[in-house]
Biotite code that builds the C-alpha atoms (Angstrom):
import biotite.structure as struc

atoms = struc.array([
    struc.Atom([-124.784, -93.729, -2.050], chain_id="A", res_id=1, res_name="UNK", atom_name="CA", element="C"),
    struc.Atom([-126.215, -91.578, 0.655], chain_id="A", res_id=2, res_name="UNK", atom_name="CA", element="C"),
    struc.Atom([-127.518, -88.045, 0.331], chain_id="A", res_id=3, res_name="UNK", atom_name="CA", element="C"),
    struc.Atom([-125.727, -85.385, 2.289], chain_id="A", res_id=4, res_name="UNK", atom_name="CA", element="C"),
    struc.Atom([-127.696, -83.738, 5.037], chain_id="A", res_id=5, res_name="UNK", atom_name="CA", element="C"),
    struc.Atom([-129.442, -81.395, 4.731], chain_id="A", res_id=6, res_name="UNK", atom_name="CA", element="C"),
    struc.Atom([-130.682, -81.876, 1.181], chain_id="A", res_id=7, res_name="UNK", atom_name="CA", element="C"),
    struc.Atom([-133.836, -80.042, 0.173], chain_id="A", res_id=8, res_name="UNK", atom_name="CA", element="C"),
    struc.Atom([-135.610, -82.734, -1.826], chain_id="A", res_id=9, res_name="UNK", atom_name="CA", element="C"),
    struc.Atom([-138.650, -80.480, -2.203], chain_id="A", res_id=10, res_name="UNK", atom_name="CA", element="C"),
    struc.Atom([-136.651, -77.996, -4.289], chain_id="A", res_id=11, res_name="UNK", atom_name="CA", element="C"),
    struc.Atom([-134.911, -80.762, -6.267], chain_id="A", res_id=12, res_name="UNK", atom_name="CA", element="C"),
    struc.Atom([-138.135, -82.646, -7.048], chain_id="A", res_id=13, res_name="UNK", atom_name="CA", element="C"),
    struc.Atom([-140.937, -80.064, -6.659], chain_id="A", res_id=14, res_name="UNK", atom_name="CA", element="C"),
    struc.Atom([-143.403, -82.017, -8.822], chain_id="A", res_id=15, res_name="UNK", atom_name="CA", element="C"),
    struc.Atom([-143.356, -85.037, -6.499], chain_id="A", res_id=16, res_name="UNK", atom_name="CA", element="C"),
    struc.Atom([-145.388, -85.539, -3.346], chain_id="A", res_id=17, res_name="UNK", atom_name="CA", element="C"),
    struc.Atom([-143.723, -85.758, 0.049], chain_id="A", res_id=18, res_name="UNK", atom_name="CA", element="C"),
    struc.Atom([-144.334, -89.516, 0.103], chain_id="A", res_id=19, res_name="UNK", atom_name="CA", element="C"),
    struc.Atom([-142.727, -89.963, -3.321], chain_id="A", res_id=20, res_name="UNK", atom_name="CA", element="C"),
    struc.Atom([-139.665, -87.907, -2.348], chain_id="A", res_id=21, res_name="UNK", atom_name="CA", element="C"),
    struc.Atom([-138.894, -90.244, 0.570], chain_id="A", res_id=22, res_name="UNK", atom_name="CA", element="C"),
    struc.Atom([-138.529, -93.374, -1.579], chain_id="A", res_id=23, res_name="UNK", atom_name="CA", element="C"),
    struc.Atom([-135.108, -94.494, -2.826], chain_id="A", res_id=24, res_name="UNK", atom_name="CA", element="C"),
    struc.Atom([-136.526, -95.373, -6.226], chain_id="A", res_id=25, res_name="UNK", atom_name="CA", element="C"),
    struc.Atom([-137.632, -91.771, -6.878], chain_id="A", res_id=26, res_name="UNK", atom_name="CA", element="C"),
    struc.Atom([-134.289, -90.384, -5.718], chain_id="A", res_id=27, res_name="UNK", atom_name="CA", element="C"),
    struc.Atom([-132.499, -92.797, -8.055], chain_id="A", res_id=28, res_name="UNK", atom_name="CA", element="C"),
    struc.Atom([-134.708, -92.034, -11.054], chain_id="A", res_id=29, res_name="UNK", atom_name="CA", element="C"),
    struc.Atom([-135.051, -88.275, -10.642], chain_id="A", res_id=30, res_name="UNK", atom_name="CA", element="C"),
    struc.Atom([-131.708, -87.216, -9.182], chain_id="A", res_id=31, res_name="UNK", atom_name="CA", element="C"),
    struc.Atom([-129.195, -89.786, -10.407], chain_id="A", res_id=32, res_name="UNK", atom_name="CA", element="C"),
    struc.Atom([-130.591, -91.100, -13.673], chain_id="A", res_id=33, res_name="UNK", atom_name="CA", element="C"),
    struc.Atom([-132.299, -87.936, -14.955], chain_id="A", res_id=34, res_name="UNK", atom_name="CA", element="C"),
    struc.Atom([-130.415, -84.995, -13.465], chain_id="A", res_id=35, res_name="UNK", atom_name="CA", element="C"),
    struc.Atom([-126.901, -86.422, -13.125], chain_id="A", res_id=36, res_name="UNK", atom_name="CA", element="C"),
    struc.Atom([-126.718, -88.944, -15.975], chain_id="A", res_id=37, res_name="UNK", atom_name="CA", element="C"),
    struc.Atom([-129.227, -87.368, -18.377], chain_id="A", res_id=38, res_name="UNK", atom_name="CA", element="C"),
    struc.Atom([-131.198, -90.594, -18.808], chain_id="A", res_id=39, res_name="UNK", atom_name="CA", element="C"),
    struc.Atom([-134.788, -89.538, -19.483], chain_id="A", res_id=40, res_name="UNK", atom_name="CA", element="C"),
    struc.Atom([-137.988, -91.436, -18.717], chain_id="A", res_id=41, res_name="UNK", atom_name="CA", element="C"),
    struc.Atom([-138.401, -92.639, -22.324], chain_id="A", res_id=42, res_name="UNK", atom_name="CA", element="C"),
    struc.Atom([-134.911, -94.196, -22.285], chain_id="A", res_id=43, res_name="UNK", atom_name="CA", element="C"),
    struc.Atom([-135.760, -95.877, -18.970], chain_id="A", res_id=44, res_name="UNK", atom_name="CA", element="C"),
    struc.Atom([-138.950, -97.351, -20.469], chain_id="A", res_id=45, res_name="UNK", atom_name="CA", element="C"),
    struc.Atom([-136.999, -98.674, -23.450], chain_id="A", res_id=46, res_name="UNK", atom_name="CA", element="C"),
    struc.Atom([-134.124, -99.831, -21.203], chain_id="A", res_id=47, res_name="UNK", atom_name="CA", element="C"),
    struc.Atom([-131.732, -98.016, -23.552], chain_id="A", res_id=48, res_name="UNK", atom_name="CA", element="C"),
    struc.Atom([-128.960, -97.481, -21.014], chain_id="A", res_id=49, res_name="UNK", atom_name="CA", element="C"),
    struc.Atom([-130.094, -99.534, -18.062], chain_id="A", res_id=50, res_name="UNK", atom_name="CA", element="C"),
    struc.Atom([-131.018, -103.092, -17.196], chain_id="A", res_id=51, res_name="UNK", atom_name="CA", element="C"),
    struc.Atom([-133.061, -104.220, -14.229], chain_id="A", res_id=52, res_name="UNK", atom_name="CA", element="C"),
    struc.Atom([-132.145, -107.305, -12.221], chain_id="A", res_id=53, res_name="UNK", atom_name="CA", element="C"),
    struc.Atom([-133.836, -108.747, -9.147], chain_id="A", res_id=54, res_name="UNK", atom_name="CA", element="C"),
    struc.Atom([-130.892, -109.989, -7.149], chain_id="A", res_id=55, res_name="UNK", atom_name="CA", element="C"),
    struc.Atom([-127.988, -108.233, -5.507], chain_id="A", res_id=56, res_name="UNK", atom_name="CA", element="C"),
    struc.Atom([-125.514, -110.896, -6.610], chain_id="A", res_id=57, res_name="UNK", atom_name="CA", element="C"),
    struc.Atom([-126.621, -110.624, -10.237], chain_id="A", res_id=58, res_name="UNK", atom_name="CA", element="C"),
    struc.Atom([-126.050, -106.850, -10.148], chain_id="A", res_id=59, res_name="UNK", atom_name="CA", element="C"),
    struc.Atom([-122.617, -107.203, -8.562], chain_id="A", res_id=60, res_name="UNK", atom_name="CA", element="C"),
    struc.Atom([-121.617, -109.903, -11.060], chain_id="A", res_id=61, res_name="UNK", atom_name="CA", element="C"),
    struc.Atom([-122.667, -107.699, -13.981], chain_id="A", res_id=62, res_name="UNK", atom_name="CA", element="C"),
    struc.Atom([-120.276, -104.977, -12.804], chain_id="A", res_id=63, res_name="UNK", atom_name="CA", element="C"),
    struc.Atom([-117.453, -107.418, -12.030], chain_id="A", res_id=64, res_name="UNK", atom_name="CA", element="C"),
    struc.Atom([-117.835, -109.091, -15.439], chain_id="A", res_id=65, res_name="UNK", atom_name="CA", element="C"),
    struc.Atom([-117.926, -105.661, -17.154], chain_id="A", res_id=66, res_name="UNK", atom_name="CA", element="C"),
    struc.Atom([-121.421, -106.199, -18.523], chain_id="A", res_id=67, res_name="UNK", atom_name="CA", element="C"),
    struc.Atom([-122.362, -103.055, -16.582], chain_id="A", res_id=68, res_name="UNK", atom_name="CA", element="C"),
    struc.Atom([-120.475, -99.973, -15.469], chain_id="A", res_id=69, res_name="UNK", atom_name="CA", element="C"),
    struc.Atom([-122.360, -99.410, -12.239], chain_id="A", res_id=70, res_name="UNK", atom_name="CA", element="C"),
    struc.Atom([-125.068, -101.053, -10.138], chain_id="A", res_id=71, res_name="UNK", atom_name="CA", element="C"),
    struc.Atom([-127.500, -99.289, -7.837], chain_id="A", res_id=72, res_name="UNK", atom_name="CA", element="C"),
    struc.Atom([-128.941, -101.386, -5.013], chain_id="A", res_id=73, res_name="UNK", atom_name="CA", element="C"),
    struc.Atom([-132.101, -99.959, -3.489], chain_id="A", res_id=74, res_name="UNK", atom_name="CA", element="C"),
    struc.Atom([-134.018, -100.511, -0.309], chain_id="A", res_id=75, res_name="UNK", atom_name="CA", element="C"),
    struc.Atom([-137.229, -102.343, -1.196], chain_id="A", res_id=76, res_name="UNK", atom_name="CA", element="C"),
    struc.Atom([-140.418, -100.315, -1.392], chain_id="A", res_id=77, res_name="UNK", atom_name="CA", element="C"),
    struc.Atom([-142.820, -101.510, 1.277], chain_id="A", res_id=78, res_name="UNK", atom_name="CA", element="C"),
    struc.Atom([-146.408, -102.427, 0.490], chain_id="A", res_id=79, res_name="UNK", atom_name="CA", element="C"),
    struc.Atom([-147.588, -99.669, 2.825], chain_id="A", res_id=80, res_name="UNK", atom_name="CA", element="C"),
    struc.Atom([-145.481, -97.131, 0.904], chain_id="A", res_id=81, res_name="UNK", atom_name="CA", element="C"),
    struc.Atom([-146.837, -98.412, -2.406], chain_id="A", res_id=82, res_name="UNK", atom_name="CA", element="C"),
    struc.Atom([-150.397, -98.204, -1.064], chain_id="A", res_id=83, res_name="UNK", atom_name="CA", element="C"),
    struc.Atom([-149.843, -94.609, 0.100], chain_id="A", res_id=84, res_name="UNK", atom_name="CA", element="C"),
    struc.Atom([-148.532, -93.591, -3.333], chain_id="A", res_id=85, res_name="UNK", atom_name="CA", element="C"),
    struc.Atom([-151.515, -95.263, -5.036], chain_id="A", res_id=86, res_name="UNK", atom_name="CA", element="C"),
    struc.Atom([-154.063, -93.710, -2.654], chain_id="A", res_id=87, res_name="UNK", atom_name="CA", element="C"),
    struc.Atom([-152.762, -90.214, -3.380], chain_id="A", res_id=88, res_name="UNK", atom_name="CA", element="C"),
    struc.Atom([-153.220, -90.917, -7.107], chain_id="A", res_id=89, res_name="UNK", atom_name="CA", element="C"),
    struc.Atom([-149.509, -90.911, -7.916], chain_id="A", res_id=90, res_name="UNK", atom_name="CA", element="C"),
    struc.Atom([-147.524, -93.434, -9.932], chain_id="A", res_id=91, res_name="UNK", atom_name="CA", element="C"),
    struc.Atom([-144.244, -95.227, -9.348], chain_id="A", res_id=92, res_name="UNK", atom_name="CA", element="C"),
    struc.Atom([-141.259, -95.141, -11.722], chain_id="A", res_id=93, res_name="UNK", atom_name="CA", element="C"),
    struc.Atom([-140.856, -97.750, -14.444], chain_id="A", res_id=94, res_name="UNK", atom_name="CA", element="C"),
    struc.Atom([-140.028, -101.267, -13.133], chain_id="A", res_id=95, res_name="UNK", atom_name="CA", element="C"),
    struc.Atom([-140.229, -100.209, -9.481], chain_id="A", res_id=96, res_name="UNK", atom_name="CA", element="C"),
    struc.Atom([-143.245, -102.392, -8.749], chain_id="A", res_id=97, res_name="UNK", atom_name="CA", element="C"),
    struc.Atom([-141.840, -105.637, -10.103], chain_id="A", res_id=98, res_name="UNK", atom_name="CA", element="C"),
    struc.Atom([-142.750, -107.986, -7.272], chain_id="A", res_id=99, res_name="UNK", atom_name="CA", element="C"),
    struc.Atom([-141.250, -111.442, -6.981], chain_id="A", res_id=100, res_name="UNK", atom_name="CA", element="C"),
    struc.Atom([-142.333, -114.182, -6.676], chain_id="A", res_id=101, res_name="UNK", atom_name="CA", element="C"),
    struc.Atom([-145.172, -113.497, -9.073], chain_id="A", res_id=102, res_name="UNK", atom_name="CA", element="C"),
    struc.Atom([-148.707, -114.167, -7.954], chain_id="A", res_id=103, res_name="UNK", atom_name="CA", element="C"),
    struc.Atom([-150.466, -116.946, -9.777], chain_id="A", res_id=104, res_name="UNK", atom_name="CA", element="C"),
    struc.Atom([-152.985, -115.665, -12.265], chain_id="A", res_id=105, res_name="UNK", atom_name="CA", element="C"),
    struc.Atom([-155.763, -117.269, -14.197], chain_id="A", res_id=106, res_name="UNK", atom_name="CA", element="C"),
    struc.Atom([-159.276, -118.467, -13.756], chain_id="A", res_id=107, res_name="UNK", atom_name="CA", element="C"),
    struc.Atom([-160.265, -120.831, -10.975], chain_id="A", res_id=108, res_name="UNK", atom_name="CA", element="C"),
    struc.Atom([-163.564, -122.687, -11.162], chain_id="A", res_id=109, res_name="UNK", atom_name="CA", element="C"),
    struc.Atom([-165.123, -124.600, -8.285], chain_id="A", res_id=110, res_name="UNK", atom_name="CA", element="C"),
    struc.Atom([-168.282, -126.649, -8.657], chain_id="A", res_id=111, res_name="UNK", atom_name="CA", element="C"),
    struc.Atom([-170.780, -125.778, -5.917], chain_id="A", res_id=112, res_name="UNK", atom_name="CA", element="C"),
    struc.Atom([-173.005, -128.860, -6.226], chain_id="A", res_id=113, res_name="UNK", atom_name="CA", element="C"),
])
């Protein structure tokens, strides 16, 4: 999907910053999921009507196999965009910061003797 030009995103999403309004993930969540489909933030958190997948092929297969009615493929959010959103004190929508591959976590100990 592509928004028609000119679309006044400021009037459609007045509570979001300019940086937030430029990201596909906010347009999907606020305009399509909330305003068009009536899927509220709580339903998104509970994954009541939606499922998140990482790969394009998995999303396409879900629609082809009738496990899903529609799939939305988004441009990835860049680290610089994520940093800008964080620095302005804003938050990203649910599941939009699911990075893959996952960083290793845990405790590393090195003897310094």
